[in-house]
Wavefront OBJ file of the C-alpha trace (Angstrom):
o trace
v 21.184 6.355 4.307
v 18.499 3.681 3.935
v 19.492 0.052 4.221
v 21.016 -1.601 1.095
v 18.550 -2.949 -1.403
v 18.396 -6.676 -1.940
v 15.824 -8.467 -4.090
v 12.782 -9.369 -2.037
v 11.207 -12.827 -2.036
v 7.997 -13.171 -4.045
v 5.305 -10.969 -2.519
v 1.855 -9.748 -3.349
v 2.733 -6.545 -5.174
v 1.517 -5.473 -8.632
v 3.684 -6.015 -11.715
v 5.059 -2.897 -13.351
v 4.074 -0.451 -14.524
v 2.166 0.807 -11.508
v -0.788 3.048 -12.312
v -1.157 5.424 -9.347
v -3.354 8.341 -8.295
v -2.872 10.967 -5.621
v -1.091 14.175 -4.675
v 2.425 15.140 -3.687
v 4.318 18.083 -2.233
v 8.048 18.267 -2.992
v 10.449 20.723 -1.363
v 13.806 21.570 -2.938
v 17.128 22.524 -1.319
v 20.612 23.382 -2.610
v 23.264 21.755 -0.403
v 27.056 21.733 -0.461
v 28.081 18.658 -2.424
v 30.053 17.247 0.512
v 26.849 17.248 2.593
v 24.763 15.307 0.087
v 23.624 11.768 0.935
v 26.050 9.060 -0.133
v 25.017 7.449 -3.427
v 25.349 3.717 -4.138
v 28.511 2.918 -6.141
v 26.438 1.622 -9.079
v 24.689 5.010 -9.292
v 27.922 6.990 -8.861
v 29.507 4.981 -11.689
v 26.593 5.691 -14.031
v 25.858 9.341 -13.240
v 27.219 12.512 -11.684
v 25.610 14.902 -9.245
v 24.096 17.957 -10.941
v 25.805 21.069 -9.552
v 24.267 24.524 -9.418
v 26.610 27.223 -8.141
v 28.759 24.472 -6.642
v 25.844 22.872 -4.811
v 23.735 19.762 -5.307
v 19.964 19.648 -5.682
v 18.015 17.652 -3.095
v 14.261 17.141 -3.042
v 12.098 15.731 -0.272
v 8.478 14.846 -0.855
v 5.350 13.831 0.960
v 3.175 11.684 -1.300
v -0.344 10.342 -0.882
v -1.320 7.526 -3.227
v -5.096 7.488 -3.217
v -7.834 5.055 -4.289
v -8.019 4.601 -8.038
v -4.466 3.306 -8.416
v -3.049 -0.184 -7.976
v -1.969 0.605 -4.394
v -3.087 3.043 -1.705
v -0.434 4.263 0.757
v 1.606 7.227 2.007
v 5.261 8.016 1.426
v 8.150 10.250 2.498
v 11.226 10.343 0.292
v 14.445 12.243 -0.317
v 16.248 12.264 -3.653
v 19.273 13.801 -5.362
v 19.350 15.201 -8.887
v 22.044 13.535 -11.027
v 22.863 13.282 -14.712
v 23.868 10.411 -16.957
v 25.831 12.360 -19.542
v 23.459 15.228 -20.268
v 20.361 13.262 -19.308
v 18.869 14.287 -15.945
v 17.977 11.550 -13.488
v 16.561 11.395 -9.973
v 18.102 8.955 -7.505
v 16.147 8.178 -4.346
v 18.411 7.899 -1.316
v 15.846 7.638 1.501
v 12.226 6.544 1.377
v 9.590 5.289 3.784
v 6.118 3.962 3.099
v 3.294 2.537 5.196
v 2.586 -0.365 2.850
v 4.358 -3.730 2.756
v 3.426 -4.396 -0.912
v 4.806 -0.980 -1.864
v 8.015 -1.607 0.064
v 8.589 -5.035 -1.421
v 7.596 -4.067 -4.957
v 9.716 -0.921 -4.938
v 12.783 -2.861 -3.863
v 12.319 -5.837 -6.169
v 11.219 -4.024 -9.333
v 13.253 -0.808 -9.319
v 15.877 -0.982 -6.567
v 14.168 1.763 -4.572
v 15.332 1.394 -0.930
v 11.900 1.550 0.707
v 11.523 1.016 4.440
v 8.404 1.001 6.588
v 7.352 3.911 8.797
v 4.264 5.406 10.383
v 3.120 8.295 8.203
v 0.321 10.796 8.608
v -0.198 13.294 5.796
v -3.015 15.836 5.874
v -3.783 19.116 4.108
v -1.568 21.273 6.343
v 0.608 18.860 8.340
v 2.700 15.761 7.664
v 4.673 13.559 10.048
v 6.755 10.412 9.736
v 7.899 8.147 12.572
v 9.958 4.974 12.513
v 9.538 2.772 15.580
v 8.150 5.841 17.343
v 11.209 7.995 16.525
v 10.593 11.120 14.383
v 12.013 11.087 10.867
v 10.562 14.411 9.725
v 7.565 16.681 10.071
v 6.344 19.546 7.951
v 3.771 22.297 7.925
v 2.241 22.542 4.458
v 0.647 25.746 3.189
v -1.268 25.909 -0.089
v -0.151 28.426 -2.690
v -1.184 29.684 -6.129
v -2.128 27.148 -8.767
v -1.510 27.009 -12.467
v -4.532 26.470 -14.714
v -5.102 23.172 -16.505
v -3.351 19.840 -16.055
v 0.354 19.596 -16.842
v 2.430 16.624 -17.985
v 5.426 15.666 -15.852
v 8.037 13.092 -16.819
v 11.392 11.990 -15.447
v 13.555 8.913 -14.927
v 14.667 7.356 -11.665
v 18.169 5.864 -11.424
v 18.766 3.252 -8.708
v 20.972 0.257 -7.954
v 19.491 -3.178 -8.615
v 21.220 -6.569 -8.971
v 24.631 -4.858 -8.570
v 24.041 -2.594 -11.549
v 22.294 0.648 -12.505
v 18.553 0.525 -13.063
v 16.673 3.324 -14.822
v 12.883 3.518 -14.543
v 10.531 5.810 -16.376
v 7.900 7.917 -14.586
v 5.083 9.622 -16.460
v 2.462 11.762 -14.745
v 0.028 14.603 -15.181
v -1.639 16.779 -12.584
v -2.451 20.249 -11.342
v 0.643 22.212 -10.351
v 0.704 24.634 -7.407
v 3.474 26.612 -5.755
v 3.044 25.839 -2.077
v 5.095 26.644 1.003
v 6.466 24.235 3.569
v 8.354 24.385 6.858
v 10.292 21.273 7.775
v 11.438 19.920 11.124
v 14.125 17.245 10.779
v 16.136 15.717 13.657
v 19.839 16.460 13.202
v 20.780 12.930 14.253
v 18.252 11.174 12.020
v 18.659 9.714 8.534
v 17.535 13.008 6.973
v 19.864 15.032 9.182
v 21.436 16.691 6.130
v 18.203 18.747 5.927
v 18.096 19.703 9.609
v 17.719 23.428 10.231
v 17.447 24.244 6.532
v 14.657 26.105 4.791
v 13.636 24.857 1.337
v 14.071 27.142 -1.637
v 10.660 26.243 -3.017
v 7.845 23.761 -2.625
v 5.852 22.490 -5.586
v 2.641 20.479 -5.381
v 1.216 18.112 -7.972
v -2.438 17.580 -7.141
v -4.872 15.061 -8.578
v -1.974 13.353 -10.310
v -2.203 10.307 -12.502
v 1.092 8.467 -12.620
v 2.561 5.504 -14.460
v 5.709 4.232 -12.737
v 7.918 1.799 -14.614
v 7.428 -0.002 -17.887
v 6.187 -3.380 -18.992
v 9.345 -3.718 -21.097
v 11.767 -2.445 -18.421
v 15.179 -4.039 -18.052
v 18.236 -3.605 -15.865
v 21.153 -1.447 -16.954
v 19.331 1.113 -19.091
v 20.965 4.421 -18.211
l 1 2 3 4 5 6 7 8 9 10 11 12 13 14 15 16 17 18 19 20 21 22 23 24 25 26 27 28 29 30 31 32 33 34 35 36 37 38 39 40 41 42 43 44 45 46 47 48 49 50 51 52 53 54 55 56 57 58 59 60 61 62 63 64 65 66 67 68 69 70 71 72 73 74 75 76 77 78 79 80 81 82 83 84 85 86 87 88 89 90 91 92 93 94 95 96 97 98 99 100 101 102 103 104 105 106 107 108 109 110 111 112 113 114 115 116 117 118 119 120 121 122 123 124 125 126 127 128 129 130 131 132 133 134 135 136 137 138 139 140 141 142 143 144 145 146 147 148 149 150 151 152 153 154 155 156 157 158 159 160 161 162 163 164 165 166 167 168 169 170 171 172 173 174 175 176 177 178 179 180 181 182 183 184 185 186 187 188 189 190 191 192 193 194 195 196 197 198 199 200 201 202 203 204 205 206 207 208 209 210 211 212 213 214 215 216 217 218 219 220 221
């Protein structure tokens, strides 16, 4: 699990909401609940893991934030699907970026436990290293696309200032059903995915995203 989130000192990161551009590929697994990443107590108190056939839903994504947004960087993340009552939420358990402003802003604004890593994401291959040690790698294969642009919206639930923090994400982009093959070290932080094949991989290309809200506040679940 990534290191605990503490508020960062003032840094040069944009205020929320962040307007971002780019593309992402997210792979989805169903894992036994006992093998899911441990959630922060503030998240566990506010939400429950969504169970499908007795298993939890885990997603891992490679994201490229491209010029045109407030920040340009690359990202690898893993997240668990939870629910606050009947309301679905995504809680990010592991995340690495190659941008100090993104790391500091993500931690301070939304409680997202971002760490730094060396990432390289291309059309067909993605890799992430931390201090030279592999975190994950993937082969990415393009698949069929849906016509038009599609809206995508969800809420992220994290722990911030010893309480739950819910943040809104709004996006639109071109959806495709890709394929991916992941290589994850069994002894690494994403070891719960080691040796497993994702059920599906979905891409959101040419996305436009608004992360957070100008009127956001802590404790909204």
